[in-house]
C-alpha positions, 0 to 999 in steps of 0.5 A: 297542521294542528297545534300539537303537530307543531310541537310545543302546544301554547299553554296560556292564552297569551301564549296562543295569542302570541303564537297565532299572531306569528302564524298570521304574520307568516302569511304575509297577507292584508288584513283585506285579502284575509277578509276576503278569504275568510268570508269566501270560506265562511260559505253559509255563515255569512247568509245565516248571520244576515238571515237571523239578524234581518228577521230581528231587524224587521220584528222590531220595526226596522227599515232597510237602507240602500246597502242592505245593512241591517241592525240587530242584537241592540243591548244597553249597559251602565257605563262608568263614563258617569261615575259610580251613578248611571244617572246621566248616561247609557251605552248602546251597542248593536250589531251591523250585518250584510249579506256579504259579511262585509260593510260598505266603507264609508258607512256611518251610524248614528243613535238619535236620542229624545223624550217622546217617541219619533221626536229625537232632539239629540244624535250621537255617532256610534263607533263602528268596531270590527271584530276579526277572529283569527284564522291560524287555527285548522279548519277555523274558526272564521269570523267577521262581526261589526258592531256599532257602540255609542255612549249617550252622555248628558242625559237627566236622571230618572227620565224615559229616553227614546232612541233608535239606531240609524245608518248613513245608507237610510237604515233605521232601527225600530224605537226602543226606550230606556230610563235612566237611574235615579239622582244620586242621593245627597246626604241623609234622606229626611224628606219623602221627596229625597227617597228614591221610588221602589224599583225591581231588578233581575238575575240569572246565569248560565244561560246560552241558547236554544238555536245554533248557527247554521252552515250546511258545509260543516257538521261532525260525522254526518252525511253531506246531504243529510246535513244540507237537508236539515239546514246545516245544523250542528249536532245538539248540544254543541253550540246550544243547549239542546241536550236536555235529558228525556227526563227533564221535568221541564224541557224534556220529552214530558215537559212544557218548555223546550226553550228554557234559555228563551223563556227566561228572559221573556219572563224576565221582561214581565217583572219590568226591571231596571237592570239585569245581572247575568253571573257569567257563561253568557252564550257558550261560544265556547262550549268547552270552558276551559279557557284553552286555545281553540284547536279545531273550531269546525270539522269538516264532513267526513271526519269523526270528532270535533277538537277538544277545544271549540269556538263558534263566533257566531253563537254571539249573534244567536245569543244577542238577538235572543236577549234583544227583546229585553236587553234593548230596553233594559241594561245588562250587566255582564260577569264572566265564567269559565265559558266566557274565556275566549282566547281567539282574540288579541288585545283591544285598545281598552286591555292595551298591554295587558294579558288578554284572558280571553275577554278581548272579544267581549270588550267589543261585543258588550259594554262593560264599565272601565272603573275596575282595576287596570287589566280586569275588564270584567270587574266593576262597580255601579249604584243604583238608588240605594243598591251597590253592585260590584261585578268580580271575575271568578275565573281569577280566583277559582281553584277548580279551573285555574286557566286565569287563576292569579292573573292579576296578581292581587289587584282584583281583591285589592280593588274589591276590598277598596270599594267595599270599604269605601261604600261602608265607611265613607260617611257621605257614601254610606248614607246613600248606600243601604245594600250591597250585592256581588255577582260573579260566576263560580259558586263560594257556597253550593252542594251540586254534584257538578262543581259544588263550592270552589274554595278559591273564590270561598277563601278570598271572598268570604272574609271581605264579605263578612267584614264589609256586611255585603248583603247578597251574593248572586252566583252561577256556574252550577245549573240550578238554584240554590240559597244558603242561610246567612253566613259569617266567616264560614259559619252559618248564623241562623236558619232563613226559610222561605219567608224569613226576614234577614238582618245582614249587619247581624245575620251575615251574607246569603249566597245564591246560585242562580245558574239556572238560566237555561243550560240542561240541569246538574243533579244535587249530590248522590247518596253518600258512597265512593263517588260522594264520600262523607268526611272522615269520621263521619257516618251518615244515618237517617236522612243523611244516608239519602241522596241529596233532594230538592227543598223549595216552596210547594215541593212534595218528595216522592215517598214523603219527607226524607224517605227517598231523598234527604231534604234537610239543610244538612248535606254530609257528602258535599265538597269544595274545591282546594288548590292543594294537589292541583294538576292537569285534568284530561281536558288539559287545564290545571284543576284542583283537588275535591275536598269533602264537606259537611255542610248545614247551610243548604236552605233552598234547592230547586234543580230545574230553571228559575231567575231572581226577581229582587224588589227594593223599596228605599226609605227615609233616614232611619226607617226600615228599607227592604231588599227582597229576593223572589226566586221564580220558576219557569214552568214549574211541573204540575202548575198551569202558570208561566212561572211560580214563586218557590221562595222569597227572602227579605233583607232588612236594613235601616236607611241611611245607616249602612255605614260601619264604625268598627271594622272586624279584623277577622272571624268573630266567636262562633255564631252558630246557635 
């Protein structure tokens, strides 16, 4: 019986969780008997999950213990246990996997830590969290996953630590290492010894995987024997990225990188980042992206079509193993996107009685800092060196996809403003913070054909970011790369082409969409017309009458500049999402309305796969400190390089002078030249 057949389909995530709990209660079975039934029904999943984990475990130098349980998907993150400075603690999470899908009842896990490889002087016991999926959804999904989680505290600042995970049955992971953050700056930096060393961090979004979980018992509309012969693969593009178009210049038939999501992670490691930001849409275990209840995740063989909103928890196994080669050494910091609203799990201890919003599984699989507003688990902040970073939950502000809109009742925005104000006005804090970075999913500023700009994000955040002099905003959602000119209160203040030096305290905020992390690319806007209307009264002429084209270092448009595509900063047929006229769309979620707009701030555009490498050079008090953003494109067509730099912009401030003495209360006079 489907949800629709029950008469009264749950609408919100909370309604679904409540309904699901009632259905489970009616079955009158114990947790253990449910799990036995689950793993029996999972068929090939337990074996496939173990095969993936065992391969990663062996490749990383792991040693199997007596129970056969292996350790995989190790990843690090900064934690709020150490306040807003990640200089004396680190969180470690890993997955524990067995052939049966269960663990021995008395199995324990430890993290051994030392300052030299193979020499461990400290031991921390990790909590083993059992993340159990809900089973009232017809046909699935099943889900039984175990995660070991530990916070390593009492560490020294700016120091390399080596670590391994160890099980009580004798299993040991290979050795990995991490470096704690530099110590907190105290007062003015008048001596070189008080200046942090230069560092680099990386950023991308909309990553996904180039592999999908396998199970020979499930595939849509395919012959059982052919599915079994193919190893039980899902159709391309359901739980992986492999629906690239044949004309994709990188991942297509004539391209030279069929696995951009994997490549992006490996290329970022070459930059030796001190941390990585992932601005939402992490692994796509929920490929629908609506945040609505999963109604049919695993359609049995012989049926013609999948359900309307799918979910497969084992995609997380693929993703965590995919990033382990970097994330076991470099903290990964996540924001949540629309594909991260997973209404499968009930509340965790961290959420308590708060709404789930689909983030319950994230709190068990990941280590999100908990220093944000109550009930907003993916909203947090941390400071590294002279850079302050804030994660915002764009799902709570989006006009386009309104499933989670407004769930905090204003507490998220109030907390964001309080945090920014503290960083920019507190005398002691402002001496240590030069640059402020925000990252979130939906774009406040973008011109892509899919999604474009979200007026909900723009209206809520642009005034705050302008007032408190945020330097850089990292966004996702649109599967391409786009950088704006600096913007203050909704208006561009100057042009900032490749190689520019921007002074954020005067010029404003720069927004970069880096949803180019591996998912199949989106196009920019077509020529103005019925499907891409210019605003009323705007008559496109010259380049403006052409489809929107790319604009980046080294790009040569077919036919020459502005002959076959518009390569200017100006785009007459872009749009943003308004909340006016919101209604349910065909997929069942409430959606806003597209409003045409003319923009003059679209400085750099690249519609394939790229990530950001961000170099920070701190300085003595009053001297120039810089934050340089390099855009690195994967397998740029026509080159023989692993990646190519296609854009560079440098933000410059005077070190220790980030404090704002007079706060603006609203938009200033029109600064457009």
